[in-house]
N, C-alpha and C positions, 0 to 999 in steps of 0.2 A: 417390686422385685419380680423379674420375669421368670416364670417356671419353665423348665425344659419340656419340650413336646415329646410325643410318643416315639418319634423317630430317634431322638437322642437317647431315649430309654433303652432302645434295642441295639444301639451301636456300641456293644460291649467289645472291648479288645481283649485278646487272650492274656496280655501282660498283667493287667490288674486283676483279671478273674482268677488267674492261677494263685496269686498271693492272697487277695482279699477273701475269696470264697474258702480257700483252705484254712484261713484263720478262724472261721466260724463253723467249720464242719463238725467238730466234736461237740461243742456246747449246744449247737442248734439241734443236731440229731439226738443228743441225750435228752434234751427237753421234750422233743417230739415223741420219742419212744416212751418215756415215762408218762407223758400226757395221754398217749394212746392206750397204755395199760390201765390208767385210771378211768379213761372213758369206757373201756370195756367193762371194768368192774362196776362203774356207776350205772351203766345200762342194765347189767344183770340185777343190780339192787333195785333199779326202777321197775324191772319186770316182776321181781318178787313182791315189791310193794303193791303193784297193780293186781297181782293175784289175791292179795288180802281182801280186795273188794268183792271178789267172786267166791273166795273160800276163807271166811274170817277165822276159821279154826286151824288154818295152815300154820304149823310150827307154833301153835299157841302156848306150848309148854316151855318154849325157849324165850327168855326175856330179851336176849340179844337180837332176836329176829322179829320182835314186835314192830308194828308200823311206826310207832313213835320214835324208834331208833333207826329203822331202815330209811325213812324219808329224809331226816336231816343228814344221814350218812351219804345217801345218794346225791343229795343236793351239794354237799361238801365235795364229794368225789368229782362231780361234774364241774363245779365252779372253780375250786382251788386245785383239783387234780388235773383237769383237762383244760378248761377255758383260759385261765390266766397263763399257765406255763406254755401252752401251745401258741397263744396269741403273742407272748413275749418272744418265743422262738422265731415265729414268722417276722416279728418286728425287727429282731436282730438281723435276720437275713435281708430284709428290705433296707435297713439302715446301711448295711455294708454295700449292697448292690446299687442303691440310689446315690449314696455318697461316694462310691468308688474309693473306699478306704478299708483297710483291714480292721477286724474287730479288735478293740483294745482289751488287753488283759483277759484273753479267753479262759485262762485257768481259773480266774475268779468266778466266771459264769458257771464253769463246771462244778466248783465247790458250792456255789449258790444253788444250783439245781439239785445236787445231792442233799444239801441241808434242807431245802424246801421239801423234798420227798420224805426225809426223816421226820420233820415237823408235822407233815401231813399224816404220816402213819401214826404218830403219837396222838394227833387229834382224832383220827378215826377210831383208835382204840378207846380213847376217852368217851367218844359218843356211844360206842357199843357198850361200854361199861356203865352208861347212864349219867355221865357227867357233862352232857351238852348244856350250852348256855340257855337254850330255849328261844334264841332270836333267829328269825328267818334269814338264811344266807350267812349266818355268823354263829354257827353252832359249836365250833371248836373251843375247848377249854383254854384257860389262861396259858399254861405252859406251852401248848402248841402255837398259840397266836403270837407269842413273843419270839419263838424260833423263826416263824415265817417273816417277821420284820427284818431280822438279820439276814435271812436268806435272800430276800428281795434286794437288800442293799448290795449284796454281792453280784446280783444280776443287773440291777438298774444302773449302777455307777459305770460299769464298762459300756453299757448302751449309750449313756449320755456322753461319755468321752468319745465314743465312735461317731456320734452325731457332730460333736465339736470338731473332730479331725477330718471331716468330709473334704474331699478335694474337688468335687463338682461345684462350679459356681451356681448361685441361685438355689432356691428351694422349690422342690416339687410339692404339690398339695399334700400328698401322702405323708411327707416328712413333718408337716405341721401337725397332722392328726397323731402321728406316732409320738412326737415329742410331748404333746399335751397329755396323752395317755400315760406315758412313763412318769411324768411328774404328778399326775392326778392320783394314781393308786396309793403311793406312800402317804400322801396327805390324808385321804379319806380313811385308809386302813388304820393308821396310827391314831387318828382321832376317834374312830369307833372302838378300838382296843382300850383307849384311855377312858372313854365315857361309858362304855358298857361292861368292862371287865376290871380294869385296874382301879379306877375311882368311879364306880357306877353312879350315874345320875339316878334320881328317884322318880317314882310314879310314872305319869304319862310321858315324861321326857325320854324314857327308854325306847318305846316304840317309835317315837319321833326320830331319834338318832338312827334307829335301825332302818326306817323308811328312807331317811336322807342318805345313808350309806348305800343301800341297795340301788337307789336311783342313780347315784354317781358311779357306782361300780358297773352297773349294766350299761347305762347310756353313754358314759364318757370313758372310763378306764378300759372297758372292753369294746364298747360300740365304736369308739374312735379307731381302734386297731382294725376292726372289721371294715369300716369305711375306707381306711387307708389301703387295705388290700384291694377293695373294689375300684378305687380311684387309680390304682396301679394296673390291675389286670385288664379291665375292660378297654381302656385306650390302647394298651400295649398290644393286645391280641387283635384289635381292630386296625392297628397300624395307622391311627389317626390321633391328633391331639385332643385332649379334653376340651369340650365346647367352651367352657368359661372357667378360668381359675378364680375369677371374682365371685361368681355364684358359689363355688366350692368354699371359698374363704368366708363368704357371708354365712353359709350354712355352718361352718366351723365355729364362728364366734357366737351365733345365735344358739347353737346346741350347747356350747359351753356355759352360756348364760341361763338358758331356760331349763335345760335338762336337770341341772343341779337342784332345782326347786320343785320338780314334779314328783308324782308318786304317792302323795299323801291323800288317802281316800276322803271323800266328803263326809263319811260317817265316823271318822276318827274321833276319839274322846279327847279333843283338844279345843282350845278357844277357837271360835268359828272363823277368826281372821286367818288362822294358819292354813286350814284346808282351802279357804277362799283364795289366798295367795297362790297356793300350789295349783289350784284349778286354773287360775289365770295363766300361769307359766306353762301348764300342760297344754292349754289351748293354743298358746303362742308357738308351741312346737310345730304347728301346721306350717308355719312360714319356712323354717329350714327343711322340713320334709318336702314341701313343694319345690324349693330351690334345688334340692338333690334330685328329685324326680325330673324336673325340667332339664337340668344339666345332663343327666344320663340319657334322657330321651333325645336331646339334640345331638349328643355324641353318637348315639346309635341310629340316628335318622338315616333311612335308606339302606341300612346294613342289617336289619333284623333277620333276614334269611340266613345270614352267616352264623347266627347263634348255633344252629344245629350242626354246623361243620366243625366246631371247636369245643371240646368238652370244658376247658377252663372258662371259656366265655359263657357257655350254657349254665354252668354251676354258679358263676358269678352273677349272672342275671337272675337266676332263681333266688340267690341270697338277697339281691337287691329288692326283688319283689316282696320277699318275706319281711325285709326291714320296713319298707313303706307300708305294707298292710298292717304289721304290728304297731307302727306308729299311729296310723289312723284309728285302729281299734283302741289304742291307749287313750287317744283324745276323746273318742266317743264314749268310752267306758267312764271317763272322769266327769262327764257332764251331769249336772244334778238331775236332769230328767231321765237319764239312763242308768246312773250308778245304783239307785235303790232297786232297779229291776234286775241287775246282773251281779251285784256284789257278792252274793252267797251262792253263786252257780259255778259250774265247771268252765264257763267262759274265761274266768280269771286265770285259771291254770293253762288253758289253751293259748291265751294271749301271751303269757310269759314264755311258754315253750316256743312259740312262733319266733319270738325275738332271740332267745338264748340259743336255740338250736337251728331253726330255719334260717335265720340271718347269720348269727355269729359263727356257729359251728361249720356251716356250709362255706362261708368265706374263709375260715381257717383251713378247711380241707383243701381248698384251691391253693392257698399259700403253702400248705404242707406238701402237697404233691409237686408243686413247682420248685420249692426249696430242695426237696429230695432229689429232683432231677439235676439240680445244680451241684449238690453236695455229694451225691452217691454216684460213682462211676457207672454209667449205664442206667441210672435211675432205679426206681423200684422194679423188681424183676417181672412182676405179673401185671400186665394191662387188664387181664380178665378180672383179677381180684380188685383192682382199682375201680373198674366199672361196676362190679358187684357192690362194692362198698358205697359208691356214690348213688347208685340206683336204689339200694336198700335205704340209704339215709333220706333221699328225697321222698320215696314212697312212705317211709316211716313217719316223717314229719307230717305228710298229708293225712295219713290215716290216724295220726294222734291228734292233730290240731282241729281238723274240720269237724269230726264228731263232737269234740268237747265244746266247740263254739256253738254249733247248732243245738246240741243237747242243753247247753247253758241257756240259750234263748227259750227253749221249751220249759226248762226249770223255772226261769224267771217269770214266765207267764203264769205257771201254776202257783208260784209263791204269791203272786199278786191277787189270787182269787181266794177270798176268805172262806169260801165254802169247801175248799179242798183241804183235807187233813194234811198235816206237815209230812207224815210218812209217805203219803201218796204223791207228794211233789217230787220225791226222789225217783219215781218210776220212769219219767221221761229221760233221765240220765243213765239208766241201766244199759240200754243199747249203746249209748255213746261210750261208756266205760268198756264194754266188750270189744268194740271196734278199736278203741285206743290201745287195748292190750295187744292187738295184732300189730299195731305200729311199734309197740315195745319189742315184739319178737323180731320184726324187720331191723330195728336198730341194733339189737344184739348181734344178729347175723352180719350186718354191715360192719360193725366194729370188730368182730372176729376176723373178717376178711382183711381189714386194715392191719391188724396186728400180725396176721399170718404173712402179709406182704413184707412187713418190717423184719420178721423172723427169717424169711427166705432171703432178704437182702443181706442180713447178717451172716447167714450160712454161706452165701455166695462169696462174701468178702473173706470169710475164713478159708474157704477152699482156694481162693486166689492167693492168699498169703501163704498157705501151706504149699501151693504149687511153686511159688517163687522160692520158698525156703527149701524145697525138696532137693535140688541140685547141690545147694550148699551143705545140707546135712549129709548127703551121700558122699561128697568129697571129703568132709570131715571124718566120716566113718571109715573111708578107704585109707585116709592118712593114719588113723589110729591102728588099723589092721597091719599096716606096714611096720 
C-alpha cells in the first residue's frame, strides 16, 4: 500500500480544512489545556519531591506532603494527566488532518475528556489520602481506575471511527502508529486493572504484571504516538518524502513485537527464564532503533543545516535524538554485565526521564503547537512564551538527565567496591541531585510559560467574542430604550 509523500501532506485545500479542523477544535483544545494544567501541577510536585533530598525535614509534619505520596502523585499527574491526554489530542488532530475527514462524534470526546479529568482528580485525592496501590506507574485506587476506562472509551471510539472514515487513499506511516497506540492502551490498561486491582494476582506475579504494563504503556501506547508525530513533522517541514516507508513499517512491527516483552530487570525475583526472555527481546530492540535512525538520517541527508531555521524541525530532531539515546541506554542497562553495576543508581531514573520527557513530551509539544496553530485563529498569541517554554524544556531535560546518568555511573563504581561503606556510595550522587533540581526549576518555568500562552489565547478569544457581540448588544439596548 503506497503511502502519500510529504508534498501530498502539505497540499491542504481550504474546503476540507474548514470543516474537518473545526470538528476537532473543541475536544482537542480541551484535552491540551487540561493536559498542560496537569503538566504544570506535576512539575511543581516533582520540584517539591526533589527538595526532599536536600531538606528531608521540609513539610515533615504533613502526611500529605511526604515523599511517599508526592512521588506517585507526580508520576500519575505526568503520565495520566499530561502524557496520555496530550498524546491523544495530537493523535485526533493527526487523524483528522492525515485522513482529511471530520472528527466523528466530537461531543463524545468532550465528555470523555471531562470524565477523564474527574477520575484523575479522584485518583489524586486517593493517593494524597494514602490509598495508592503501591505499583509504579499505576498508583490510582480502584474507583478512579474504573472511571478512566469509561472515559477512554468515549475518547477512543470516535478516534477509531474517524480513522475508518478517512477519505485520503492509502495510509501514511504515522497512521499505522496512531491506530496501534489507540488499540494498545485499552488492552493493557484493562488487563492491569483486572490483574492488579479487581482480581489481584499473588506474590511475584504482581510486579511482573506491573513491569509488563509499564513497558507497553511507555514503548507502545505512548511511544507510537510520539513516533507518529516525528514521522509526520520531519518530512513535512523538510518538504521531502520519508526515505523509506518499508523501513518505518519494519520498525513498527519489530517494536510491537519486542517492546511488549522488555523491561523486566535481570535481578527480578522471578524464574530465571522470564528475565532471560525479556533480556533477549530488549537486545532485539536495537534492530528497530537502527531502522528508525537510518530512515531519519537518510531523510535528513544534506539538509541538516535547515534544522536551525525551523523550530518544529529542531524540536522534532531533539526528540528523535532523545528517543534513540534512551533506547540504546535501555539496551545497555539490561545487559547482565551492566545491570548489576547500574540497577540501584540514579541512572535508572535518568534513563526513564529521557524517554518520557526528552522524547515523548518534546514530540507532543511540537504537535501541540502545530495543532494550536491550526485550531486557534492566529495560533497561540505569544511566540516569545513558546520559545521560552521550548528552551526551558530542552535545557531542563539536559540538566536533569545528564547529571543523573553520570552520577549513576559514579554510584555504580562505588557500589562495586566492598571497601566503601554504603552511606559513602551516596556521595557521588549528591552533586547530580543538586544539578537535577535546577532542571526541575527550568521545567516548572517552561510549563508556566506554556499555560500562560493558553490563558492569553483564551483571553484573546473572549475579547473577540465580546467585540462581535458589542454592536448587537448596543442595538438591543437602544431598542429597549425606545
